[in-house]
N, C-alpha and C positions, 0 to 999 in steps of 0.2 A: 455559419453552419451551426445547427442545433446538435448538442451532444446529449448522450445518456451516460451518466456516471454510475459506476458501481463503487460504493464507498465501503471498504472492508475495515472493520474496527476490531482491534485486539486490546481490550482493557476490561477487567472483571467488574469495575465500578462504573455504572451508568452516570454517576455524578462527577466523573473524572474530567480533567482538562482534555484528555484525548477525545472523549465523547463530545465535549464542548467544541473542540476544534473541528471535528467531523460535522457537527451540526452547523457551524458557521460556514464551512465549505459548502454544504448543501444549500444554505440560505443564499450565499453568493451565486451559486450556480443557478438556482431558481430565479433570482433577480435578473439574471442574464438570459432567461428563457430556456434553460436546460432542464432536463429531467434527471432523476436519480433514484437509486434504490440502495438500501443499506444491508450489509451482511455483518451483523453483530455476532462475532464468532462465539463469545461467551454466552450471550443470551439465547442463542440458537443451539447451544450445546455441541458445536462442531468438535469432532474427535480429531485431534492433530496427529495421532500416532499413525505412522506409516506401517502398513500391514501387508501380509502376503496377498490378500484379496485385492490390494491396490495394483498389483501387477497383472491382473487378469484383463481380458477383453470380453465384454465391455467392463469398465471399472465399476466399483460399487455405486449404488444409487446416490449416496450423499455427495460423491465426487461429480457425478453427472449433473446434479442440481447446481453445484457451484460452477461447473463449466457452462451450463446454460445461462447463468447470470452473466458470466464473462462474455458469452456470445452476443448478448443484448447490448453490451456496453461499448462505447467509443472512448471512454475515459475509465481508467482504473485508479482509484485513490486508496492508498493504504495509510491507515491512521493507527499508529502504535507508539508507545513510549520507548525511548532508547534504553536498552538493557545491555550493559557490558559491551557497548559499542556495536550493538546489533539489534535484531528484532526479537521480541519475546517468543517463547515456544509455540504458542497458539498460532501466531502469524506465520512463523517458519513452517509449522506443520501444514498450514493451509497451502502455502507455496509448494511444499514437497508433494502433497497428495493431489492437488488440483492441477497444477501446471506440469503435466506429464509429458514424458518423451513420446513422440509420435502424435501427440495432440497439440502441444505448445511449441515444440522445437524438434530439430533433427540435426544433431551434431555430426552424424556419420558422413552424410553426403556434402554438407557445407557447415562448418563450425559456427557460422554467423547467421544461419538461416532460421528464421522463425516461421512456424506454420500458422501463425496468427496474423490477422490484419493489423496494419499500423494503427496504434492507439496512442492517446496521451497517457502518460504515467505520472501520477502525482503521489508524493509521499509527504505526510504531515507527521513529523517526528518530534514530539516535545522531549527536551533533554534538560535535566536539572543542572548539568555542568556548564562550563564556560569554554568555548572553543579556543580562546587564547591559551589556555592550559594544555590543550590537546596538540597545538601546533608543533611543539618540539618533537613529538612522537609520530606525527603524520596520521593521527587517528581519523580526522575528518576526511582526508583524501582516500584512506583505505576504505572507510564506510561508503563513500560515494562510488568508488570503483566497484565494490562488491554489489551494491544495490543497482547502480546504473548500467554497468557493463555485464556483470554476472547474473543479473535477474531481468531487469527491465529490457535490456537489449535483446536477450534471447527470446523474450516474450513479445517482441514486435512493438515495444513502446519506444519509439525513436525520439519523440518529444517528451523529454524527461524533466520534471519540475520537482526537485527535491527541496523541501522546506525543513531544514534542521532548526527547530525552534528552541534555541538554547536559552537558558536562564528561566525556565518554566516555573521554578520554585521562587522566583523573584517577587518583586512588588506587584501590587494590584495593577499599577500602570503598565508594568512590563507584560503581565499576563493579558491585559486588554490589547496591547500592541500585537501579541501573538495571535489572539483571536481575530483581530482585524486582518492580519496577514493571511490567515486561513480563509476568511471571507473573500478577500481580494483574489486569492488563488481560484476560488470557485467562480467568481464573477468574470475572470479574464481567460476562461477556457477557450 
């Protein structure tokens, strides 16, 4: 099956490892015959603030644009650096404003019902830390539960591929391995 991936990037520096990981994911996807489009939230000036207008029907034009991107995609790839064991504000705001109740999910009639078609969900999350230090506190499990069950699951992404790319501040060889992992993630959609 040929896929169309929406790659959503949250990092203000286009020269960042996050951007490089997203580019390598796109390269791998293209090598496998898939198409993609990029939503670079900072470059596009996406406003992450949830506002009263976001609760109207229809939603604001910028939200409709993002929902149309999602409608075209069979794969949603989120690329963002790990900030305090979660996603940075721009990505969180994109999730809050775009994946709306009544469009993306309906918890009232069925708490596990997504209103979206089943998609592949990919997360590329570079993290400077080391997961061995997180283990005693259960941080990785908590992050995966929040992302996979609390977001991807509600949004109809039942094939969830979370790449927690730890040690991103490590050696050049370590970073090269992380970039290869991102490329492989795109190639194996």
